C-alpha positions as CSV (number, residue, x, y, z in Angstrom):
1,M,219.6,251.9,-45.4
2,A,216.6,254.0,-44.6
3,Y,213.9,252.8,-42.3
4,V,210.3,253.9,-41.9
5,D,207.6,253.6,-39.2
6,G,204.1,253.6,-40.8
7,F,200.8,254.3,-39.2
8,V,197.1,254.3,-40.2
9,V,194.5,255.7,-37.8
10,A,190.8,256.6,-37.9
11,V,190.2,260.2,-36.8
12,P,186.8,261.6,-36.0
13,K,186.2,264.4,-38.5
14,K,185.4,266.8,-35.7
15,N,188.9,266.2,-34.2
16,L,190.9,266.8,-37.4
17,D,192.0,270.3,-36.2
18,A,193.2,268.8,-32.8
19,Y,194.8,265.9,-34.7
20,K,196.6,268.3,-37.0
21,K,197.9,270.3,-34.0
22,L,199.2,267.1,-32.4
23,S,200.8,266.0,-35.6
24,K,202.7,269.3,-36.0
25,L,204.0,268.9,-32.4
26,C,204.9,265.3,-33.0
27,G,206.6,266.1,-36.3
28,K,208.7,268.9,-34.6
29,V,209.7,266.6,-31.8
30,W,210.6,263.6,-34.0
31,R,212.6,265.9,-36.4
32,E,214.5,267.6,-33.5
33,H,215.5,264.1,-32.2
34,G,216.8,263.1,-35.7
35,A,214.0,261.7,-37.9
36,L,214.6,262.6,-41.5
37,D,211.0,263.1,-42.5
38,Y,207.5,263.1,-40.8
39,C,204.4,263.0,-43.0
40,E,200.7,262.8,-42.3
41,W,198.1,262.4,-45.0
42,V,194.3,262.5,-44.7
43,A,192.1,260.2,-46.9
44,D,190.8,261.8,-50.1
45,D,190.1,258.8,-52.4
46,V,189.9,255.8,-50.0
47,K,187.0,253.4,-50.7
48,V,185.8,250.7,-48.4
49,G,186.9,247.5,-50.0
50,K,184.9,244.3,-50.3
51,W,187.4,242.3,-48.2
52,T,190.1,244.7,-47.1
53,S,190.9,248.4,-47.2
54,F,192.2,251.3,-45.1
55,P,188.7,252.0,-43.7
56,R,188.2,248.3,-42.8
57,A,191.7,248.0,-41.3
58,V,191.0,250.7,-38.7
59,K,187.3,249.9,-38.3
60,Q,186.4,253.4,-39.6
61,K,183.0,254.7,-38.3
62,P,180.8,257.0,-40.4
63,N,181.9,260.2,-38.7
64,E,185.6,259.4,-39.2
65,T,188.3,259.7,-41.8
66,V,191.6,257.8,-42.3
67,V,195.0,259.3,-41.8
68,F,198.1,257.6,-43.3
69,S,201.4,258.6,-41.8
70,W,205.1,257.7,-41.8
71,I,208.3,258.8,-40.2
72,T,211.6,258.2,-42.0
73,Y,214.9,257.5,-40.3
74,K,218.5,256.8,-41.4
75,S,218.3,253.2,-40.2
76,R,216.6,250.9,-37.8
77,A,219.2,251.6,-35.1
78,A,218.6,255.3,-35.6
79,R,214.9,254.8,-35.3
80,D,215.2,252.9,-32.0
81,K,217.4,255.7,-30.5
82,I,215.2,258.5,-31.8
83,N,212.0,256.8,-30.5
84,A,213.5,256.3,-27.1
85,K,214.2,260.1,-26.9
86,V,210.8,261.0,-28.3
87,M,209.0,258.8,-25.8
88,A,211.0,260.5,-23.0
89,D,210.3,264.0,-24.3
90,P,208.2,265.9,-21.8
91,R,206.4,267.8,-24.7
92,L,204.7,264.7,-25.7
93,K,203.9,263.1,-22.3
94,V,200.4,264.4,-22.1
95,A,199.8,264.5,-25.8
96,M,200.7,260.8,-26.3
97,D,198.5,259.6,-23.5
98,A,195.7,257.5,-25.2
99,K,193.0,259.1,-23.1
100,N,194.0,262.6,-24.4
101,A,194.5,261.6,-28.0
102,P,192.0,263.0,-30.7
103,F,191.6,259.5,-32.1
104,D,191.1,256.0,-30.8
105,A,194.7,254.7,-30.3
106,K,193.5,251.1,-29.9
107,R,192.6,251.0,-33.6
108,M,195.9,252.4,-34.8
109,I,197.9,250.2,-37.1
110,Y,201.6,250.7,-37.0
111,G,205.0,249.0,-37.7
112,G,208.5,249.4,-38.8
113,F,209.6,248.8,-42.4
114,E,212.9,248.2,-44.2
115,S,213.4,249.6,-47.7
116,L,212.6,247.2,-50.5
117,V,212.5,249.3,-53.6
118,K,213.2,253.1,-54.1
119,V,213.1,254.4,-57.6
């Protein structure tokens, strides 16, 4: 059964090019280590909700946009093995350091998800 890691981050608009460059590198590394898919999407029609929303979830500031991402794996076991390899990959050591990231990693929301419905 497929497994997905999902992410939502606030990215300063001035850092979108740097974020895109990092995303391409991350996608390449995750795919090389066995991820089935790596997707990053930038907000286009994302409103601030009255009680909750993507912007509220990441405490979006006026100069930021929201990025919604996911990585697909064959299974939870495959994800755990792949992520261990990715975290040890020297190409991402500097890039994954929070102080070098083009976004505030403390406001990133992420988690692993099992498939519920696929139509």
